[in-house]
C-alpha positions in Angstrom: 4.9 125.1 -33.1 2.2 126.1 -30.7 -0.7 124.2 -32.2 -3.3 122.6 -29.9 -4.1 119.0 -29.7 -7.4 117.5 -28.5 -7.1 114.3 -26.4 -10.4 112.5 -26.2 -10.3 109.6 -23.8 -13.4 107.4 -23.6 -14.0 104.1 -22.0 -15.8 101.7 -19.7 -19.0 103.1 -18.2 -17.5 106.5 -18.7 -14.0 105.2 -17.8 -10.9 105.4 -19.9 -7.7 103.8 -18.8 -4.5 105.8 -19.5 -0.9 104.7 -19.8 1.2 102.7 -17.3 -0.8 102.9 -14.2 -2.3 106.3 -14.9 -6.0 106.1 -15.1 -8.5 108.5 -16.6 -12.1 108.2 -15.5 -14.9 109.7 -17.5 -15.4 111.3 -20.9 -12.8 114.0 -20.8 -11.6 116.4 -23.4 -8.2 118.0 -22.7 -7.0 120.8 -25.0 -3.4 121.8 -24.4 -0.4 123.2 -26.2 1.6 120.7 -28.1 4.4 120.8 -25.5 2.0 119.2 -22.9 3.3 115.8 -21.7 2.5 112.7 -23.6 2.7 111.0 -20.2 0.0 113.0 -18.4 -1.7 112.3 -15.2 -5.1 111.4 -16.4 -8.0 113.5 -15.3 -10.9 112.4 -13.3 -13.4 114.8 -14.8 -16.9 116.1 -14.0 -18.7 113.1 -15.6 -17.3 110.8 -13.0 -17.0 113.2 -10.1 -20.7 114.2 -10.2 -22.2 110.8 -9.2 -19.5 110.0 -6.8 -20.0 113.2 -4.8 -23.5 112.1 -3.8 -22.3 109.2 -1.8 -19.4 110.6 0.1 -18.0 113.6 1.9 -14.5 112.2 1.8 -12.4 113.5 -1.2 -10.0 110.5 -1.1 -12.9 108.1 -1.8 -13.4 109.8 -5.2 -10.4 107.6 -6.2 -11.9 104.3 -5.1 -12.7 103.0 -8.7 -9.1 103.3 -9.9 -7.2 100.0 -10.3 -4.4 99.7 -7.7 -5.9 102.4 -5.5 -7.4 101.6 -2.1 -8.1 103.6 1.1 -7.0 103.4 4.7 -10.0 103.8 6.9 -10.0 106.9 9.1 -12.5 109.7 9.9 -15.5 110.6 7.8 -13.6 113.1 5.7 -10.0 111.9 6.2 -9.3 108.6 4.5 -5.7 108.0 3.4 -5.3 106.9 -0.3 -3.0 104.0 -1.1 -1.4 103.3 -4.5 0.0 99.8 -5.0 0.4 99.2 -1.3 2.1 102.6 -0.5 0.1 105.2 1.5 0.0 108.5 3.3 3.4 110.3 3.3 4.7 107.8 0.8 2.5 109.5 -1.8 2.8 113.1 -3.0 -0.6 114.7 -2.6 -1.2 118.3 -3.8 -4.3 120.4 -3.5 -4.4 123.5 -5.8 -0.6 123.2 -6.1 0.0 123.1 -2.4 2.0 120.3 -0.8 0.1 120.1 2.5 1.3 118.0 5.5 -0.8 116.3 8.1 -0.2 118.2 11.4 -1.3 115.5 13.8 0.3 112.5 15.5 -2.5 110.4 14.1 -2.6 112.1 10.7 -6.2 113.0 11.1 -5.9 116.0 8.8 -4.3 114.7 5.6 -4.0 116.9 2.5 -7.2 115.7 0.8 -9.3 116.4 3.9 -8.8 120.2 3.2 -11.1 120.2 0.1 -14.7 119.0 0.0 -15.7 116.7 -2.9 -18.1 119.3 -4.1 -15.2 121.7 -4.5 -13.1 119.4 -6.6 -12.9 120.3 -10.3 -10.3 117.8 -11.5 -8.1 115.0 -10.2 -4.9 113.6 -11.8 -3.5 110.3 -10.5 0.0 109.2 -11.3 0.8 105.6 -10.3 3.6 103.2 -11.2 6.3 105.2 -12.9 5.8 108.8 -11.9 7.5 111.7 -13.8 10.0 113.6 -11.7 8.2 116.9 -12.5 5.2 115.7 -10.4 7.1 113.5 -7.9 9.5 114.3 -5.0 9.7 113.2 -1.4 7.6 110.2 -2.1 8.0 106.6 -3.2 4.5 105.7 -4.3 2.5 107.7 -6.9 1.3 111.3 -6.9 -2.2 112.7 -6.6 -3.0 116.2 -7.9 -6.3 117.7 -6.9 -7.5 121.1 -8.3 -10.6 123.0 -7.6 -12.8 124.3 -10.4 -11.0 126.7 -12.8 -12.0 130.4 -12.7 -14.7 131.4 -15.2 -14.6 134.7 -17.2 -17.2 136.5 -19.3 -16.9 135.9 -23.0 -15.7 138.8 -25.1 -18.4 141.3 -25.7 -21.0 139.7 -23.4 -20.5 142.1 -20.4 -20.7 140.7 -16.9 -21.0 137.0 -16.1 -23.0 135.8 -13.1 -23.2 132.1 -12.6 -23.2 129.6 -9.8 -24.4 126.3 -8.4 -26.4 125.2 -5.3 -26.6 121.6 -4.0 -27.7 119.5 -1.1 -27.5 115.8 -0.2 -28.9 113.3 2.3 -27.6 109.8 3.3 -29.7 107.5 5.4 -26.9 105.7 7.3 -25.8 108.2 10.0 -28.4 110.7 8.9 -25.7 112.5 6.9 -26.7 115.9 5.5 -24.9 118.6 3.6 -25.0 121.5 1.3 -22.8 123.4 -1.1 -22.7 126.7 -3.0 -20.6 128.3 -5.7 -21.1 131.8 -7.0 -19.0 133.6 -9.6 -19.1 137.2 -10.7 -16.8 137.9 -13.6 -15.8 140.3 -16.4 -13.6 139.4 -19.4 -10.5 139.9 -17.3 -11.5 139.6 -13.6 -13.2 136.7 -11.9 -14.3 136.5 -8.3 -15.7 133.2 -6.9 -17.0 132.2 -3.5 -17.2 128.5 -2.7 -18.7 127.0 0.4 -19.8 123.6 1.7 -20.8 121.9 4.9 -21.3 118.2 5.8 -22.2 116.4 8.9 -23.1 112.9 10.0 -23.9 110.9 13.1 -22.3 107.5 13.8 -23.0 104.9 11.0 -24.3 101.4 11.7 -22.8 98.1 10.4 -24.7 95.3 8.6 -25.2 93.5 11.9 -24.0 93.4 15.6 -20.3 93.3 15.7 -19.3 93.7 19.4 -20.2 92.0 22.6 -23.0 93.2 24.9 -20.3 94.1 27.5 -18.6 96.6 25.2 -17.3 99.5 27.4 -18.5 103.0 27.3 -19.2 106.0 29.4 -21.9 105.3 32.0 -25.2 106.5 30.6 -23.9 106.6 27.0 -24.3 103.0 25.8 -24.2 102.4 22.0 -26.3 99.8 20.1 -24.3 96.7 19.2 -24.4 97.5 15.5 -23.4 101.2 15.9 -19.8 102.0 14.9 -18.7 104.4 17.6 -16.7 107.5 16.9 -17.7 107.8 13.2 -19.6 111.1 13.5 -18.2 114.3 12.0 -19.0 117.9 10.9 -16.9 119.9 8.4 -17.2 123.3 6.8 -15.1 124.7 4.0 -15.1 128.1 2.5 -12.9 129.7 -0.2 -12.6 133.1 -2.0 -10.9 132.9 -5.4 -9.8 136.1 -7.3 -8.4 135.5 -10.8 -7.0 138.1 -13.3 -6.1 137.3 -16.9 -4.4 139.4 -19.5 -3.6 138.1 -23.0 -1.6 134.9 -22.3 -1.2 135.5 -18.5 -3.3 134.3 -15.6 -2.9 135.3 -12.0 -4.9 133.4 -9.3 -5.2 134.4 -5.6 -7.2 132.1 -3.4 -8.0 132.2 0.4 -9.4 129.0 2.0 -10.7 128.5 5.5 -11.7 125.2 7.0 -13.4 124.5 10.3 -14.0 121.0 11.6 -15.6 121.3 15.1 -15.4 117.5 15.5 -14.4 114.4 13.5 -14.3 111.2 15.4 -12.1 108.2 14.5 -13.1 104.6 15.1 -9.6 103.3 14.8 -7.8 105.9 17.0 -7.6 106.3 20.7 -8.4 110.0 20.4 -10.9 112.1 18.4 -10.5 115.4 16.5 -12.2 118.1 18.6 -11.2 121.0 16.4 -9.3 121.7 13.2 -9.0 125.2 11.8 -6.9 125.8 8.8 -6.2 129.0 6.8 -4.5 128.9 3.4 -3.4 131.6 1.0 -2.4 130.4 -2.5 -1.0 132.6 -5.3 -0.4 131.2 -8.7 0.8 132.4 -12.1 0.6 130.8 -15.5 2.1 132.4 -18.6 2.1 131.3 -22.2 5.2 132.4 -24.1 6.6 131.7 -27.5 9.1 129.3 -26.0 6.5 127.4 -23.9 4.7 127.7 -20.5 5.9 129.2 -17.2 4.2 128.3 -14.0 4.9 129.8 -10.6 3.3 129.4 -7.2 3.6 130.6 -3.6 1.5 129.5 -0.7 1.2 129.6 3.1 -1.0 127.4 5.3 -1.6 127.4 9.1 -3.4 124.7 10.9 -4.5 124.6 14.6 -5.5 121.0 15.5 -7.0 119.7 18.7 -7.7 116.2 20.0 -9.5 114.8 23.0 -12.0 112.1 23.7 -15.4 112.5 22.0 -18.6 111.4 23.7 -18.2 107.7 22.7 -14.7 107.5 24.2 -15.4 109.8 27.2 -14.8 107.2 29.9 -14.2 108.9 33.2 -10.6 108.2 34.4 -10.0 108.1 38.1 -12.0 109.6 41.0 -11.5 112.6 43.2 -8.9 110.7 45.2 -7.0 109.7 42.1 -7.7 106.0 42.8 -8.4 105.3 39.1 -11.9 103.7 39.6 -13.2 103.0 36.1 -16.6 104.3 35.5 -16.9 106.6 38.5 -17.9 110.1 37.6 -15.1 112.6 38.0 -16.8 115.3 40.0 -15.7 117.8 40.6 -13.0 118.0 37.9 -10.1 119.5 39.7 -6.4 119.3 40.2 -6.4 115.5 40.9 -8.9 114.3 38.3 -9.8 115.0 34.7 -12.4 113.8 32.2 -10.2 114.0 29.1 -6.7 114.4 27.7 -6.3 117.5 25.6 -3.7 117.4 22.8 -2.8 120.4 20.6 -0.9 120.7 17.4 0.1 123.7 15.3 1.5 123.4 11.9 2.7 126.0 9.4 3.7 125.3 5.8 5.2 127.8 3.4 6.1 126.8 -0.2 7.1 128.1 -3.6 7.7 126.6 -7.0 8.7 127.6 -10.5 8.4 125.4 -13.5 9.0 125.9 -17.2 7.8 123.7 -20.1 10.2 124.5 -22.9 9.3 123.4 -26.5 12.7 122.7 -28.0 11.3 121.3 -31.2 8.4 119.4 -32.6 10.1 116.3 -31.2 11.6 117.5 -27.9 10.2 119.1 -24.8 12.3 120.1 -21.8 10.8 120.7 -18.3 12.8 122.3 -15.6 11.9 123.6 -12.2 12.6 124.2 -8.6 10.6 123.9 -5.4 10.9 125.0 -1.8 8.9 124.0 1.2 9.2 125.0 4.9 7.3 123.2 7.6 7.1 124.0 11.3 5.3 121.8 13.8 4.6 122.1 17.5 2.7 119.2 19.3 2.0 119.6 23.0 -0.3 118.0 25.5 -1.5 120.1 28.5 -1.7 118.3 31.9 -5.2 117.0 32.7 -5.0 114.6 35.6 -3.3 113.6 38.8 0.4 113.2 38.5 0.7 115.2 35.3 1.1 118.7 36.9 2.9 120.9 36.6 4.4 120.0 33.2 3.1 120.2 29.7 4.1 117.2 27.5 6.0 118.3 24.4 5.7 115.5 21.8 7.3 117.7 19.1 8.9 121.0 20.1 9.8 123.4 17.3 9.9 120.7 14.7 11.4 121.9 11.4 11.4 120.2 8.0 12.6 122.1 4.9 12.9 120.8 1.3 14.8 122.3 -1.6 14.3 120.6 -5.0 15.6 120.9 -8.5 14.5 118.8 -11.5 14.9 118.4 -15.2 12.9 116.2 -17.6 13.3 115.5 -21.3 10.5 114.1 -23.3 11.0 113.1 -27.0 8.9 111.6 -29.7 11.5 110.0 -31.9 8.9 108.4 -34.3 5.1 108.2 -34.4 5.5 104.9 -32.7 8.2 105.6 -30.1 8.0 108.2 -27.2 10.4 108.4 -24.3 10.7 110.3 -21.0 13.9 110.8 -19.0 14.0 112.8 -15.7 16.3 113.5 -12.8 15.4 115.2 -9.5 17.5 116.2 -6.5 16.1 117.2 -3.1 17.8 118.4 0.1 15.7 117.7 3.2 16.8 119.4 6.4 15.1 118.4 9.7 15.6 119.5 13.3 13.7 119.9 16.6 14.1 121.4 20.0 14.4 119.8 23.4 11.3 118.1 24.8 9.8 117.4 28.2 7.2 115.2 29.8 4.4 115.9 32.2 5.6 115.7 35.8 9.0 114.4 34.8 10.1 113.8 38.4 7.3 111.3 38.9 8.1 107.6 38.2 4.4 106.7 38.0 4.0 107.7 34.4 6.5 105.6 32.5 10.1 106.5 31.8 9.5 110.1 30.8 12.4 111.5 32.8 15.0 109.0 31.4 13.5 109.2 27.8 13.5 113.0 27.9 17.1 113.3 29.1 18.3 110.7 26.6 16.6 112.5 23.7 17.7 116.0 24.7 21.3 114.8 25.0 21.5 113.9 21.4 21.9 116.1 18.3 18.6 116.4 16.4 19.6 118.0 13.1 19.5 115.7 10.1 20.2 116.5 6.4 19.3 114.1 3.6 20.4 114.3 0.0 17.8 112.5 -2.1 17.8 111.5 -5.8 14.9 110.6 -8.1 15.2 109.1 -11.6 12.6 108.2 -14.1 13.0 106.4 -17.5 9.9 105.6 -19.6 9.3 104.4 -23.1 6.1 103.9 -25.0 5.6 101.9 -28.2 2.4 102.3 -30.3 2.7 99.9 -33.3 -0.9 100.4 -34.5 -4.3 101.8 -33.5 -5.1 98.7 -31.5 -2.3 98.5 -29.0 0.0 100.5 -26.8 3.0 99.1 -24.8 4.8 101.0 -22.1 7.6 100.1 -19.8 9.9 101.9 -17.4 12.1 102.2 -14.3 12.0 104.7 -11.5 14.1 105.4 -8.4 12.1 107.5 -5.8 13.2 108.7 -2.4 11.4 109.8 0.7 12.8 111.2 3.9 11.1 110.3 7.3 8.5 112.7 8.6 8.9 114.5 11.9 6.9 112.0 13.9 8.9 109.1 12.6 12.2 110.7 13.6 11.4 112.7 16.7 8.7 111.2 18.8 10.6 110.1 21.9 8.6 108.7 24.8 8.5 104.9 25.4 5.7 105.4 28.0 2.8 103.3 26.5 0.2 106.0 27.0 2.2 108.6 25.1 3.2 106.0 22.4 -0.3 105.0 21.6 -1.1 108.6 20.8 1.5 108.5 18.0 -0.1 106.2 15.4 -0.8 107.0 11.7 -2.3 103.6 10.7 -5.0 102.9 13.3 -3.6 99.5 14.4 -4.0 100.2 18.1 -0.2 99.9 18.8 2.0 102.6 20.2 5.0 104.0 18.2 8.3 105.6 19.2 10.5 107.6 16.7 14.0 106.9 15.7 16.6 109.6 15.2 18.8 107.3 13.1 16.2 106.7 10.3 17.5 106.9 6.8 15.4 107.9 3.7 13.4 105.2 1.9 14.7 104.5 -1.6 12.3 102.7 -3.9 13.2 101.0 -7.2 10.2 100.3 -9.4 9.8 98.4 -12.7 6.5 98.5 -14.5 5.1 97.5 -17.8 1.7 98.0 -19.5 -0.1 96.3 -22.4 -3.2 98.2 -23.5 -5.3 96.6 -26.3 -8.4 98.3 -27.6 -10.4 99.0 -30.7 -9.2 101.9 -32.9 -11.8 104.3 -31.6 -11.6 103.2 -28.0 -15.4 102.9 -27.9 -16.2 99.1 -28.3 -13.7 97.2 -26.1 -10.5 97.5 -24.2 -8.2 95.4 -22.0 -5.3 96.7 -20.0 -2.7 94.7 -18.0 -0.1 96.4 -15.7 2.3 94.2 -13.7 4.8 96.0 -11.4 7.6 95.3 -8.9 9.1 97.6 -6.3 12.1 97.0 -4.1 12.5 99.5 -1.2 15.8 100.0 0.5 15.6 101.3 4.1 11.8 100.9 4.2 10.5 102.4 7.4 8.7 99.5 9.2 8.3 98.7 12.8 10.0 96.5 15.4 9.2 95.6 19.0 10.6 98.4 21.2 14.2 97.4 22.1 14.4 96.1 25.6 10.8 95.1 25.8 8.8 91.9 24.9 5.9 92.1 22.5 3.0 89.7 23.0 0.8 88.1 20.4 -2.9 89.1 20.1 -2.6 92.4 22.0 -1.4 95.9 21.5 2.3 96.7 22.0 4.8 99.5 21.9 6.8 99.5 18.6 9.6 101.6 17.2 10.2 102.7 13.6 13.2 101.1 12.0 14.8 100.9 8.6 14.5 97.5 6.9 14.1 96.3 3.3 10.8 95.5 1.6 9.3 94.5 -1.8 5.9 94.9 -3.3 4.6 93.3 -6.5 1.3 93.0 -8.1 -0.9 93.5 -11.1 -3.8 95.7 -12.2 -6.2 94.4 -14.9 -9.1 96.5 -16.3 -11.4 96.1 -19.2 -14.6 97.4 -20.9 -17.0 96.0 -23.5 -19.9 97.6 -25.2 -22.6 95.0 -24.7 -25.4 96.6 -26.8 -26.4 99.9 -28.4 -30.1 100.2 -29.1 -32.4 103.1 -30.0 -35.0 102.2 -27.4 -32.9 101.2 -24.4 -29.7 103.1 -25.0 -26.1 101.8 -24.6 -25.1 99.0 -22.2 -21.4 98.9 -21.2 -19.8 96.3 -19.0 -16.7 97.2 -17.1 -14.3 95.3 -14.9 -11.3 96.0 -12.6 -9.1 93.6 -10.8 -6.2 94.5 -8.5 -3.6 92.4 -6.6 -0.6 93.5 -4.5 1.7 91.6 -2.2 4.0 93.3 0.3 6.8 91.6 2.1 9.5 92.7 4.6 12.7 91.3 3.1 14.6 91.7 6.4 12.2 89.8 8.7 10.1 87.8 6.3 6.9 89.4 7.7 4.1 90.8 5.6 3.8 94.5 5.2 0.9 96.2 7.1 -2.4 97.2 5.5 -2.0 95.5 2.1 -5.3 95.3 0.3 -6.2 91.7 -0.6 -7.2 90.6 -4.0 -10.3 92.6 -5.1 -12.4 93.1 -8.2 -15.2 95.3 -9.3 -17.8 94.6 -12.0 -20.4 96.9 -13.3 -23.0 97.3 -16.1 -24.1 100.9 -17.0 -27.0 101.9 -19.1 -27.1 105.3 -20.8 -30.4 106.4 -22.3 -30.9 110.1 -23.0 -30.6 112.0 -19.8 -30.6 108.8 -17.7 -27.6 106.9 -16.4 -28.2 103.7 -14.4 -25.5 101.5 -13.0 -25.5 98.1 -11.2 -22.2 97.4 -9.5 -20.7 94.4 -7.6 -17.5 94.6 -5.5 -15.6 91.4 -4.4 -12.8 91.4 -1.8 -10.9 88.3 -0.7 -10.1 87.6 2.9 -7.1 89.3 4.3 -4.9 86.6 5.8 -1.3 87.8 5.0 -1.0 90.1 7.9 1.8 91.9 9.7 2.9 89.8 12.7 4.9 92.6 14.4 1.8 94.8 14.5 -0.6 91.9 15.4 -2.7 93.0 12.4 -6.2 91.7 12.5 -7.3 89.3 9.8 -10.6 90.1 7.9 -12.9 87.8 6.0 -13.9 88.1 2.3 -17.1 89.8 1.2 -19.1 91.0 -1.7 -21.2 94.2 -2.0 -23.8 95.3 -4.5 -24.6 98.9 -5.3 -27.2 100.7 -7.4 -27.1 104.2 -8.6 -29.0 106.4 -11.0 -28.9 110.0 -12.2 -30.9 112.3 -14.4 -29.7 115.5 -15.9 -31.7 118.5 -17.0 -30.1 121.6 -18.6 -29.5 123.3 -15.3 -30.1 120.5 -12.7 -28.9 117.1 -11.8 -30.6 114.5 -9.5 -28.6 111.5 -8.1 -30.0 108.6 -6.1 -28.5 105.3 -5.1 -28.2 102.4 -2.6 -24.8 101.4 -1.3 -24.5 97.9 0.2 -27.8 96.8 -1.2 -28.2 93.6 0.9 -26.9 95.2 4.1 -23.9 92.9 4.2 -21.9 92.7 7.4 -18.1 92.9 6.7 -14.9 94.2 8.2 -12.8 96.9 6.4 -9.5 95.2 5.3 -7.7 98.6 5.7 -9.8 99.9 8.5 -7.6 99.1 11.4 -8.5 98.1 15.0 -11.8 99.2 16.5 -11.2 101.8 19.2 -14.5 103.6 18.8 -15.8 103.6 22.3 -14.8 103.1 25.9 -11.5 103.4 27.7 -8.8 104.0 25.1 -6.0 105.7 27.0 -4.1 102.7 28.2 -2.4 100.4 25.7 -4.8 97.6 26.4 -7.8 99.7 27.3 -9.7 98.4 24.2 -10.3 94.8 23.3 -7.9 93.4 20.7 -9.2 91.5 17.6 -12.1 93.6 16.6 -11.7 95.2 13.2 -13.6 98.4 12.2 -16.7 97.2 10.4 -17.9 98.6 7.1 -21.1 100.6 6.7 -24.4 98.9 6.3 -27.0 99.7 3.7 -27.3 103.3 2.8 -29.8 105.2 0.7 -28.6 108.5 -0.6 -29.8 111.3 -2.9 -28.5 114.7 -4.0 -29.8 117.6 -6.1 -27.6 120.2 -7.7 -28.9 123.3 -9.6 -26.8 125.5 -11.8 -27.7 129.1 -12.7 
């Protein structure tokens, strides 16, 4: 009844492809009780994480090789993952069991930015049809990130002392960093300290991408190939105390993050401070009837924004005349050199989940979750006309979730397995009254009228949301698996989508998640998004999954009340410039296909194994109400690689191909980008206690624009809606040499 099963997933260049859009990267052995789901989120294990960590300080980029997954460009540690065209809050992202929320009007601190790549122990990715036990308040997939599991001394061995030290260097941006992990443990108690730091200067593109007249602060000119506002510095520390007794494990973890600065090339502001404290308490118990898991956590974030050095363009003069480029000296009541913005977010959550083994055939999963989120977002006055008021973008924002779910998994025959799940969530939202700067002044937009109109309305909203999942898998023989299913998933708007209120262009452009340069205004009348997804998977392979494999996953999603954007009512939007938009419910559809394959080219005693791999992804997104294209849809892309493994050596040659992005969102004046191809080399050597990684990204120093990088706002005057030139996309990074060394003791 409680036997263990070993699942060994092996594939292309260390990549195994799981079921129905769930992908497993690396040679991973998972041992679990028999009630573990047969529809698991596949693990990205250490074999794959180790070489990827060397080239990035952005945890989201560890997902970049998964079919159907792409990344919104952002700061150096804050990319936003996309699954099948759905990103950010449309995905459920958990870090060590915590549902963290971006506390920023530009989403500069998303969930994955709170853990450094060197601290990641395992990642599970659920795409396509997501089980309700790992879904909720999302319409895309789910991403579950966990730090390394606590280690204990083996029975009879006494005390365990172990750890790891590492460091890296990357040439482009002169990025450097270090990491440490130290564990002191007995058979029942484990104490682990984890720390990491990473920093980088601005990176450079493959060639000059901006005009010689590009604006900037006097005396602070940037080279024409330097991508402004891409520097960052981040430090993460954690203390983990774990206690085990027989079949019970308690885990208490405290985490602190300090980011003194992280600049954003596609936002009008930069992060000038982000301090977060997290307390996370978890319990896992193995009982005769199954497994019980419980968790409680609390997180507080204090987030600050202003102009970094590349955007520090002096606004105004001592007389308040607004002379661009004139030094603001002295800084006093009529003149300021920046625009401070502060955000404070608090998240408290709890969950209980039981995996109940009803029989050899049937497993029942039931659970409940609670999350309380509080947000304040205020901007202190900093220039002429702003005094005496503080601008309250969100005042006492509240968002509470209550969820219950049930899931039944059955293996009717050795060939047929099914999964049925139902989830209900209540989402309650509210906010207090707001105010502008000097609201009596008509010189700063319509703050007075906007404020009164917003405060006169009721702000409380309650949504009743339902999720449904139905999956079936058919395995006729050892060479093929076929899976198909349907899911309904629901997401309520976030606080910024519902409650940002000012139509003043300068305030609106500070509320922008996607880096497109436009300004955004909330909508109190937004309804939850409801997505209906159909997906099928055909997976062919040799019986041992070692010689070859081919997997094809087509999918279709229709979204009712999709939250898109429209030109702010009462205004006229202009082509080829930035405008003020408002969130609005419309309908949308996305469809596409992921194809992946692997083939063992050769296996020789003298030269090792050579494995070819390939991944191709295509997605199309359409607004069914307006006929427009959805924003930030990754164009057709493919990745090919050949990996050699010989003893302790692993060498890889990789080519990435991306088509031009021409199906763009007209309402957002999205910038088109050209197609490109990139070539990468990487190599690693492992000793018993050490690992060396070296590599070259963008081998031929190719110049290209990031398809999902947004509009370039990395330098110069960014405060006004047209303070930056339209039509320049954020460029990708030029050639980079990197190396890292890790030592275990």
